[in-house]
C-alpha beads as a LAMMPS data file, in Angstrom:
LAMMPS data file: protein, C-alpha beads

292 atoms
291 bonds

1 atom types
1 bond types

-500.0 500.0 xlo xhi
-500.0 500.0 ylo yhi
-500.0 500.0 zlo zhi

Masses

1 110.0

Atoms # bond

1 1 1 462.386 155.322 -109.908
2 1 1 460.579 157.884 -112.055
3 1 1 458.133 155.251 -113.317
4 1 1 457.463 154.121 -109.765
5 1 1 456.800 157.673 -108.588
6 1 1 454.509 158.303 -111.554
7 1 1 452.598 155.088 -110.862
8 1 1 452.153 156.069 -107.214
9 1 1 450.741 159.434 -108.295
10 1 1 448.296 157.683 -110.606
11 1 1 447.231 155.297 -107.843
12 1 1 446.731 158.317 -105.575
13 1 1 444.378 159.815 -108.169
14 1 1 442.558 156.504 -108.554
15 1 1 441.922 155.837 -104.882
16 1 1 440.756 159.397 -104.115
17 1 1 442.108 159.733 -100.555
18 1 1 440.552 163.195 -100.335
19 1 1 437.090 161.765 -100.967
20 1 1 437.839 158.914 -98.577
21 1 1 438.661 161.550 -95.945
22 1 1 435.146 162.992 -96.334
23 1 1 433.813 159.545 -95.394
24 1 1 436.309 159.004 -92.586
25 1 1 435.306 162.244 -90.855
26 1 1 431.731 160.923 -90.555
27 1 1 433.091 158.110 -88.369
28 1 1 434.725 160.394 -85.807
29 1 1 431.678 161.788 -83.918
30 1 1 430.241 158.281 -83.591
31 1 1 433.498 157.105 -81.986
32 1 1 432.825 159.666 -79.245
33 1 1 429.320 158.457 -78.373
34 1 1 430.570 156.320 -75.492
35 1 1 431.027 157.554 -71.925
36 1 1 434.777 158.042 -72.398
37 1 1 437.158 159.057 -75.156
38 1 1 438.286 155.808 -76.817
39 1 1 441.939 154.890 -76.999
40 1 1 444.013 156.378 -79.793
41 1 1 444.542 152.825 -81.039
42 1 1 440.811 152.223 -81.550
43 1 1 440.376 155.613 -83.224
44 1 1 443.372 155.133 -85.523
45 1 1 442.565 151.597 -86.645
46 1 1 438.847 152.278 -87.108
47 1 1 439.569 155.292 -89.298
48 1 1 442.320 153.444 -91.182
49 1 1 440.153 150.398 -91.877
50 1 1 437.241 152.562 -92.986
51 1 1 439.476 154.668 -95.230
52 1 1 441.098 151.655 -96.902
53 1 1 437.769 149.973 -97.640
54 1 1 436.342 153.246 -98.980
55 1 1 439.305 153.750 -101.321
56 1 1 438.954 150.175 -102.550
57 1 1 435.309 150.839 -103.424
58 1 1 436.293 153.946 -105.413
59 1 1 438.808 151.889 -107.394
60 1 1 436.290 149.175 -108.256
61 1 1 433.685 151.780 -109.132
62 1 1 436.097 153.207 -111.702
63 1 1 437.003 149.749 -112.986
64 1 1 433.336 149.117 -113.723
65 1 1 432.685 152.573 -115.187
66 1 1 435.632 152.871 -117.571
67 1 1 433.352 153.011 -120.622
68 1 1 430.998 155.679 -119.245
69 1 1 433.873 157.657 -117.689
70 1 1 435.415 157.906 -121.170
71 1 1 432.184 159.549 -122.423
72 1 1 432.224 162.358 -119.858
73 1 1 434.493 165.399 -120.026
74 1 1 434.749 165.460 -116.233
75 1 1 436.052 161.880 -116.031
76 1 1 437.593 161.123 -119.447
77 1 1 441.101 161.889 -118.180
78 1 1 440.872 159.554 -115.212
79 1 1 443.682 157.024 -115.043
80 1 1 441.673 154.035 -116.311
81 1 1 439.757 155.436 -119.315
82 1 1 442.906 157.277 -120.389
83 1 1 444.882 154.025 -120.217
84 1 1 447.458 155.299 -117.743
85 1 1 447.091 152.326 -115.393
86 1 1 446.741 148.595 -116.019
87 1 1 443.318 147.378 -114.746
88 1 1 444.999 144.231 -113.418
89 1 1 447.202 146.364 -111.158
90 1 1 444.101 148.181 -109.923
91 1 1 442.444 144.841 -109.131
92 1 1 445.475 143.683 -107.155
93 1 1 445.980 146.893 -105.191
94 1 1 442.242 147.486 -104.700
95 1 1 441.511 143.995 -103.409
96 1 1 444.569 144.193 -101.139
97 1 1 443.344 147.479 -99.658
98 1 1 439.871 146.049 -99.146
99 1 1 441.228 142.931 -97.458
100 1 1 443.528 144.970 -95.241
101 1 1 440.761 147.419 -94.298
102 1 1 438.254 144.722 -93.363
103 1 1 440.871 142.706 -91.460
104 1 1 441.980 145.770 -89.486
105 1 1 438.380 146.531 -88.521
106 1 1 437.718 142.900 -87.613
107 1 1 440.751 142.660 -85.342
108 1 1 440.668 146.143 -83.818
109 1 1 437.045 147.355 -83.983
110 1 1 435.018 144.133 -83.921
111 1 1 433.027 141.984 -86.301
112 1 1 430.079 144.399 -86.582
113 1 1 432.241 147.317 -87.733
114 1 1 434.000 145.036 -90.243
115 1 1 430.673 143.657 -91.503
116 1 1 429.272 147.160 -92.004
117 1 1 432.346 148.237 -93.984
118 1 1 432.157 145.118 -96.150
119 1 1 428.425 145.669 -96.694
120 1 1 429.130 149.256 -97.766
121 1 1 431.744 148.082 -100.289
122 1 1 429.508 145.377 -101.758
123 1 1 426.484 147.677 -101.920
124 1 1 428.441 150.488 -103.578
125 1 1 430.186 148.315 -106.164
126 1 1 427.550 145.744 -107.051
127 1 1 424.174 147.254 -106.125
128 1 1 424.802 150.943 -106.794
129 1 1 427.419 150.929 -109.575
130 1 1 426.112 147.924 -111.536
131 1 1 422.438 147.807 -110.620
132 1 1 421.097 151.241 -109.728
133 1 1 423.150 153.991 -111.367
134 1 1 422.782 152.803 -114.986
135 1 1 419.078 151.970 -114.678
136 1 1 417.121 154.229 -112.319
137 1 1 416.897 157.821 -111.143
138 1 1 416.485 156.477 -107.604
139 1 1 420.191 155.545 -107.544
140 1 1 421.180 158.808 -105.876
141 1 1 418.945 158.254 -102.856
142 1 1 419.448 154.495 -102.497
143 1 1 423.184 154.775 -103.102
144 1 1 423.349 157.091 -100.111
145 1 1 423.023 154.045 -97.847
146 1 1 426.635 153.009 -98.416
147 1 1 427.898 156.592 -98.352
148 1 1 426.346 157.178 -94.923
149 1 1 427.532 153.976 -93.244
150 1 1 430.517 155.671 -91.561
151 1 1 428.713 156.697 -88.336
152 1 1 427.400 153.146 -87.902
153 1 1 430.962 151.785 -88.249
154 1 1 432.122 154.260 -85.613
155 1 1 429.403 153.390 -83.130
156 1 1 429.898 149.658 -83.739
157 1 1 433.612 150.061 -83.010
158 1 1 433.024 151.727 -79.654
159 1 1 429.729 150.192 -78.481
160 1 1 429.682 146.931 -80.493
161 1 1 426.056 147.619 -81.300
162 1 1 423.886 150.148 -83.149
163 1 1 421.619 152.536 -81.222
164 1 1 419.339 155.435 -82.073
165 1 1 422.310 157.792 -81.643
166 1 1 424.194 156.096 -84.476
167 1 1 421.079 155.985 -86.638
168 1 1 420.584 159.748 -86.257
169 1 1 424.209 160.397 -87.272
170 1 1 423.666 158.034 -90.209
171 1 1 420.548 160.000 -91.195
172 1 1 422.500 163.255 -91.237
173 1 1 424.855 161.950 -93.915
174 1 1 422.138 160.014 -95.749
175 1 1 419.884 163.070 -96.096
176 1 1 422.806 165.331 -96.988
177 1 1 423.845 163.284 -100.004
178 1 1 420.894 163.578 -102.471
179 1 1 420.841 167.403 -102.737
180 1 1 424.646 167.428 -102.789
181 1 1 424.857 165.032 -105.754
182 1 1 421.815 166.452 -107.551
183 1 1 423.498 169.859 -107.515
184 1 1 426.478 168.233 -109.229
185 1 1 424.177 166.411 -111.662
186 1 1 422.523 169.680 -112.734
187 1 1 425.889 171.405 -113.007
188 1 1 427.276 168.519 -115.120
189 1 1 423.999 167.681 -116.861
190 1 1 425.393 167.307 -120.379
191 1 1 428.156 165.008 -119.128
192 1 1 425.692 162.632 -117.497
193 1 1 423.454 162.720 -120.565
194 1 1 426.414 161.734 -122.738
195 1 1 427.141 158.773 -120.461
196 1 1 423.492 157.681 -120.492
197 1 1 422.932 157.780 -116.736
198 1 1 419.204 158.207 -115.922
199 1 1 419.702 160.707 -113.114
200 1 1 416.726 162.630 -111.746
201 1 1 417.365 165.957 -113.567
202 1 1 417.582 164.005 -116.840
203 1 1 414.533 161.775 -116.397
204 1 1 412.230 164.139 -114.474
205 1 1 413.678 167.566 -115.240
206 1 1 415.492 170.236 -113.261
207 1 1 412.414 171.837 -111.567
208 1 1 411.390 168.549 -109.936
209 1 1 415.005 167.859 -108.967
210 1 1 415.238 171.239 -107.242
211 1 1 412.022 170.450 -105.346
212 1 1 413.557 167.189 -104.159
213 1 1 416.746 168.992 -103.126
214 1 1 414.690 171.372 -101.005
215 1 1 412.764 168.462 -99.460
216 1 1 415.891 166.528 -98.433
217 1 1 417.648 169.643 -97.162
218 1 1 414.619 170.426 -95.005
219 1 1 414.692 166.883 -93.600
220 1 1 418.407 167.344 -92.905
221 1 1 417.721 170.515 -90.903
222 1 1 415.011 168.710 -88.919
223 1 1 417.409 165.867 -88.123
224 1 1 419.991 168.400 -86.934
225 1 1 417.428 169.735 -84.469
226 1 1 416.627 166.185 -83.318
227 1 1 420.305 165.599 -82.512
228 1 1 420.129 168.653 -80.268
229 1 1 416.737 167.806 -78.759
230 1 1 415.519 165.296 -77.767
231 1 1 418.619 163.157 -78.495
232 1 1 420.974 165.567 -76.713
233 1 1 424.008 164.494 -78.747
234 1 1 424.886 168.064 -79.655
235 1 1 424.271 171.257 -77.689
236 1 1 423.911 174.895 -78.764
237 1 1 427.394 175.004 -80.302
238 1 1 426.543 172.158 -82.662
239 1 1 423.154 173.702 -83.372
240 1 1 424.639 177.057 -84.378
241 1 1 427.371 175.602 -86.583
242 1 1 425.086 173.098 -88.294
243 1 1 421.534 174.456 -88.416
244 1 1 422.275 178.042 -89.468
245 1 1 424.447 177.014 -92.446
246 1 1 421.886 174.308 -93.265
247 1 1 419.084 176.865 -93.394
248 1 1 421.226 179.197 -95.486
249 1 1 421.852 176.412 -98.007
250 1 1 418.131 175.636 -97.947
251 1 1 417.516 179.240 -98.968
252 1 1 420.048 178.914 -101.779
253 1 1 418.256 175.783 -102.972
254 1 1 414.913 177.574 -102.934
255 1 1 416.515 180.284 -105.079
256 1 1 417.406 177.588 -107.640
257 1 1 413.726 177.440 -108.588
258 1 1 414.240 180.764 -110.345
259 1 1 417.875 180.349 -111.290
260 1 1 419.025 176.714 -111.750
261 1 1 422.043 177.845 -113.745
262 1 1 425.303 175.854 -113.699
263 1 1 426.954 178.636 -111.696
264 1 1 424.218 178.622 -109.044
265 1 1 424.109 174.833 -108.709
266 1 1 427.904 174.638 -108.618
267 1 1 427.871 177.099 -105.727
268 1 1 425.304 175.003 -103.848
269 1 1 427.378 171.872 -104.480
270 1 1 430.463 173.358 -102.812
271 1 1 428.415 174.865 -99.988
272 1 1 427.107 171.396 -99.098
273 1 1 430.686 170.087 -98.900
274 1 1 431.593 172.890 -96.496
275 1 1 428.450 172.226 -94.451
276 1 1 429.294 168.533 -94.113
277 1 1 432.778 169.302 -92.802
278 1 1 431.491 172.075 -90.532
279 1 1 428.887 170.050 -88.675
280 1 1 431.163 167.036 -88.260
281 1 1 433.977 169.248 -87.020
282 1 1 431.812 171.161 -84.559
283 1 1 430.143 168.002 -83.254
284 1 1 433.505 166.263 -82.797
285 1 1 434.948 169.188 -80.830
286 1 1 431.821 169.443 -78.707
287 1 1 431.786 165.734 -77.856
288 1 1 435.494 165.886 -76.976
289 1 1 434.836 168.888 -74.733
290 1 1 432.062 167.003 -72.917
291 1 1 434.335 164.011 -72.293
292 1 1 437.103 166.193 -70.830

Bonds

1 1 1 2
2 1 2 3
3 1 3 4
4 1 4 5
5 1 5 6
6 1 6 7
7 1 7 8
8 1 8 9
9 1 9 10
10 1 10 11
11 1 11 12
12 1 12 13
13 1 13 14
14 1 14 15
15 1 15 16
16 1 16 17
17 1 17 18
18 1 18 19
19 1 19 20
20 1 20 21
21 1 21 22
22 1 22 23
23 1 23 24
24 1 24 25
25 1 25 26
26 1 26 27
27 1 27 28
28 1 28 29
29 1 29 30
30 1 30 31
31 1 31 32
32 1 32 33
33 1 33 34
34 1 34 35
35 1 35 36
36 1 36 37
37 1 37 38
38 1 38 39
39 1 39 40
40 1 40 41
41 1 41 42
42 1 42 43
43 1 43 44
44 1 44 45
45 1 45 46
46 1 46 47
47 1 47 48
48 1 48 49
49 1 49 50
50 1 50 51
51 1 51 52
52 1 52 53
53 1 53 54
54 1 54 55
55 1 55 56
56 1 56 57
57 1 57 58
58 1 58 59
59 1 59 60
60 1 60 61
61 1 61 62
62 1 62 63
63 1 63 64
64 1 64 65
65 1 65 66
66 1 66 67
67 1 67 68
68 1 68 69
69 1 69 70
70 1 70 71
71 1 71 72
72 1 72 73
73 1 73 74
74 1 74 75
75 1 75 76
76 1 76 77
77 1 77 78
78 1 78 79
79 1 79 80
80 1 80 81
81 1 81 82
82 1 82 83
83 1 83 84
84 1 84 85
85 1 85 86
86 1 86 87
87 1 87 88
88 1 88 89
89 1 89 90
90 1 90 91
91 1 91 92
92 1 92 93
93 1 93 94
94 1 94 95
95 1 95 96
96 1 96 97
97 1 97 98
98 1 98 99
99 1 99 100
100 1 100 101
101 1 101 102
102 1 102 103
103 1 103 104
104 1 104 105
105 1 105 106
106 1 106 107
107 1 107 108
108 1 108 109
109 1 109 110
110 1 110 111
111 1 111 112
112 1 112 113
113 1 113 114
114 1 114 115
115 1 115 116
116 1 116 117
117 1 117 118
118 1 118 119
119 1 119 120
120 1 120 121
121 1 121 122
122 1 122 123
123 1 123 124
124 1 124 125
125 1 125 126
126 1 126 127
127 1 127 128
128 1 128 129
129 1 129 130
130 1 130 131
131 1 131 132
132 1 132 133
133 1 133 134
134 1 134 135
135 1 135 136
136 1 136 137
137 1 137 138
138 1 138 139
139 1 139 140
140 1 140 141
141 1 141 142
142 1 142 143
143 1 143 144
144 1 144 145
145 1 145 146
146 1 146 147
147 1 147 148
148 1 148 149
149 1 149 150
150 1 150 151
151 1 151 152
152 1 152 153
153 1 153 154
154 1 154 155
155 1 155 156
156 1 156 157
157 1 157 158
158 1 158 159
159 1 159 160
160 1 160 161
161 1 161 162
162 1 162 163
163 1 163 164
164 1 164 165
165 1 165 166
166 1 166 167
167 1 167 168
168 1 168 169
169 1 169 170
170 1 170 171
171 1 171 172
172 1 172 173
173 1 173 174
174 1 174 175
175 1 175 176
176 1 176 177
177 1 177 178
178 1 178 179
179 1 179 180
180 1 180 181
181 1 181 182
182 1 182 183
183 1 183 184
184 1 184 185
185 1 185 186
186 1 186 187
187 1 187 188
188 1 188 189
189 1 189 190
190 1 190 191
191 1 191 192
192 1 192 193
193 1 193 194
194 1 194 195
195 1 195 196
196 1 196 197
197 1 197 198
198 1 198 199
199 1 199 200
200 1 200 201
201 1 201 202
202 1 202 203
203 1 203 204
204 1 204 205
205 1 205 206
206 1 206 207
207 1 207 208
208 1 208 209
209 1 209 210
210 1 210 211
211 1 211 212
212 1 212 213
213 1 213 214
214 1 214 215
215 1 215 216
216 1 216 217
217 1 217 218
218 1 218 219
219 1 219 220
220 1 220 221
221 1 221 222
222 1 222 223
223 1 223 224
224 1 224 225
225 1 225 226
226 1 226 227
227 1 227 228
228 1 228 229
229 1 229 230
230 1 230 231
231 1 231 232
232 1 232 233
233 1 233 234
234 1 234 235
235 1 235 236
236 1 236 237
237 1 237 238
238 1 238 239
239 1 239 240
240 1 240 241
241 1 241 242
242 1 242 243
243 1 243 244
244 1 244 245
245 1 245 246
246 1 246 247
247 1 247 248
248 1 248 249
249 1 249 250
250 1 250 251
251 1 251 252
252 1 252 253
253 1 253 254
254 1 254 255
255 1 255 256
256 1 256 257
257 1 257 258
258 1 258 259
259 1 259 260
260 1 260 261
261 1 261 262
262 1 262 263
263 1 263 264
264 1 264 265
265 1 265 266
266 1 266 267
267 1 267 268
268 1 268 269
269 1 269 270
270 1 270 271
271 1 271 272
272 1 272 273
273 1 273 274
274 1 274 275
275 1 275 276
276 1 276 277
277 1 277 278
278 1 278 279
279 1 279 280
280 1 280 281
281 1 281 282
282 1 282 283
283 1 283 284
284 1 284 285
285 1 285 286
286 1 286 287
287 1 287 288
288 1 288 289
289 1 289 290
290 1 290 291
291 1 291 292
C-alpha cells in the first residue's frame, strides 16, 4: 500500500495537474461564448478531456527531456531524471490519459475539439520539444501555439466551429506566454545555459529579451482592449480587471531595462501568472452574469 501511495504521488508530480489547471481555465470563457450557458455535462467533459490531454503532453515532454532535466538544478529532482519512476510506466499511463482525453472530447465535445487537443499534444511533444526548443530561440513564441489552444477547444465544443471571438481569446493566451516564459528564462538563465537550450536571453542577450517582453505585453494589452471594443466579449468589469494589471506589469517590464536582476524577473514571472488567472476569472464571471 505504501509503495502504491508513493507511486501515485510521483505520478501526480509528473503530470503536473496544477499546470494543467492553468490551461483548463483558458477553456472556460470560450465555453460561454454561445447564447446560453452550456450544460454541466459539456463543461465537465470538455474540461476533463482537455486536462487529460494536457497532462499527457507534460509527461511525454519530460520523457524526452530526461537528459537535459538532469543538467538543470530546477528540474534535476524530477521523477524521471532522478530515477524514481520507470519510463515504461510513464508511457503506459501517459498514452492512456491521452487516449482517454481525446476520446472524451470526441464523444462529448465533437471532432473539432478532439482534433485541436490532439494537434496541441503532437505540436508540443514533437514540434516544440524535439524540434524547436533544442535548436532555436524562436521556440518560446512558436511553442505558444499549443499552449494557447484551450480557447479554441472551448469554442469548438460549444459552437462546433472557430470564429473571431475564439481567435481573440486564443491571442490573449498566445501573447501572454512569451514574456511569461522569458521572465523565467532570465531568472533561471544559468540552468538553461547548462542544459544547452538556445533561449532568447542566451542567444541574443537580456536587453533584447526585455525589449521583446515589453513588445508582447503591449500587444496583449491591445488585444484586451479589442475584446472590450469592438468585439464586445468583455465589458468594463473585464477591462478593469485585465487591462489595469496588464499595464502595471508592462511598467514592471519596462523597469527591467534598468534592473533585469533575478529578483525582479522572478517577480514579473509570478505577476504574469496572477494576471492570467485574474482576466480569465473576471471574464468567466462576466459572461456568466450576462447569460443569467
